[in-house]
N, C-alpha and C positions, 0 to 999 in steps of 0.2 A: 768690584762689581760681582764677582761670582759668589763672594762671600755673601753680600744681601740677598742673592738669589737663593743660597742654600738656607739663609736664616728663613727667608720666607718660606718657603718649602718645610722647614722643619716647624715652623710656627702654626702653618694650614695642617699638616698631620698631626700636630698635637692637638690641635683645637677640635679635629674629626674626631680622635681617640677619645677626648673629653665628651665630647657630643654622644658618642656610640656607648659610653660607660652605662647610663641607665638601660639601654636595650640590652647589652650583654648580661647585665647583673638579672634581668628579667629571665633571660633564655637559660643562663646557669642556675638559677635559684630552685630549690626545691619545691615540689607544689606545697600549697598552705597547709594541705591535711598530712603531708608525708612524715611517717615517723622515719628520722634517718639512725637506723642501727648499722654499725659495721658488718658488712655481709649481708644485709637483709633490708630491703626497702618495701614497704606497704604503704599503699593510699588508698582511701575510701573513694577519691576521685579516680583512682585507675581501675579499680574494682568496678566502679559504675561503668566507666568507657569501656571496659571488656564486657560487661553486660548488655550494654548498648550494641556493641559490635556483634556480640553472638545474635541479639535480635535480629539485628539487619541483617547477618548471614542467613537466618531461617527465613526471614521474609522473603529474602532473595531466592533461596531455594524453593520456596513456596511458589513465587512469581515465575519461576524457571519451569516448575512442574505443571504449573496451570498453561503457561505457554506453550509447553511441549503438547499438552493434553489438545489444547485447542488446535494448534498445528495440525497433529494427528487427525482430529475430526475432519480439518479443512481438507487435508490430504484424502481420507476417506472417501468426502463429499466430492471432490476433483475426480477421484478415479471414478465414482459411480455415474458421474455427469459425463465423463469422457467414454465410458463402456456403452452408455446410453447412445450417446451421439454416435458411436460407432455401429452399434445396432441399427440405429436410424440409416447412416448412410449404408449400411449393408442393405436394409429393406428399399431404399432408393435405387439401387444398383438391380437388385431383383426386379422390382417393379420394371425399370428400364430395360431389362433384359427381357423381361415378358413382353414388353408393349412393342418392343422393336424386334424380337425374334421372327425368323421367317416362319411363316404358317403355311403348311401343306393343309387347306381347309376345303372339306368336301362338300358342306354345307349352303346353305342359301345366304345371299348377301347380305341380308337384313339381319341374320344373326351373328354374319362375321363383324359387322358393323358395331353391332351390341357388344361386343366381345372387345373391340378395339377401343370403343368409348369406356368401358369398364375398366380397362386396362391403362388408359392415360389418367383416368380418376386416381385410380392406386398410385400412380406416380407422384400426381399432385398432392394426394394425401400424405404419401412418404416425405417428400420434399417439405410438406407443412409442418409435420413432426420435427425433421431435422432443423428447420430454421427456428421452431419454437424452442427446442433443446439449447440451440445456438445463443437465443437471445436470453434464456434463462442464465447461462453460465456468463453472459456477457455482464448482465445487469447484479449477477452475484458479485462478479470481479470488480464491478464499478463500486459496489457499496462496500466491500473490505478496503478497496483504495481509499474512498472517502472516510470511513473509518479510522485507517490508519493515519491519514492527514487531519483527523479531528472534525470534519466537516459532515453537516447533516447530509445525507445523500438525496432525500426527496426535497430539500431546500435548493440543493446545486444542481438537481434534475429540472426544476421549474426555472431557474436561470438561465440554464441551457436551452430549454425550450423558448423562452421569451427571447432570449438573443436570436435563434433561429428565426424565430417569427418576425423579428424587427430585420434582419437580413434578407428574407425573403419578401418582406414588404419593400426594401432599399432596392432589392434586386427588379422587382416587377416595376416600380416608379422608373428605374433607370431604364427598362427596356421599352416603356411606354414612351418616355423623353427621345429615346433612339428612333423609335418608328415615326413620332411626331416630326422630327428633325428629319429623317429620311423621305418622309411623304410630303413635307412642307405645309403642313396643317398647323 
């Protein structure tokens, strides 16, 4: 019984070895244009492959340099943006400090009221500038993310607006239905 199992195993191994012969021959055969000289092997295919590899290396290096330059520009823009935001925040703090500082005022009430109105206006303008800068940074970041994902930002933004309006309409409808149900109309 064991003899037959061993024979079957040997036959299977021999069959798989015979089946692998063309593959092994292909893997070990010299390239079609290769000149086999003892101690030296030259191939036009190999030279072409080396040239292609070198070209790819050069292209990758150029891409890397372009990416580094772009990233440096983005970092510089982000740095400038953050500095502008910090400056705007400092203006907000200064305006807040001026608006709510204790005042030892000896003039008439109308002048004091005008001063208070102007200081509150300065606070509002400072906040508006800070929020504008934050919105610009947010949009720039969103555009960069959309570009990285290969999506058109403006199209994506329109889709988001449409989805938001649809959501608002659905919420309004739900609220109206709840009101009707509560009032029994």
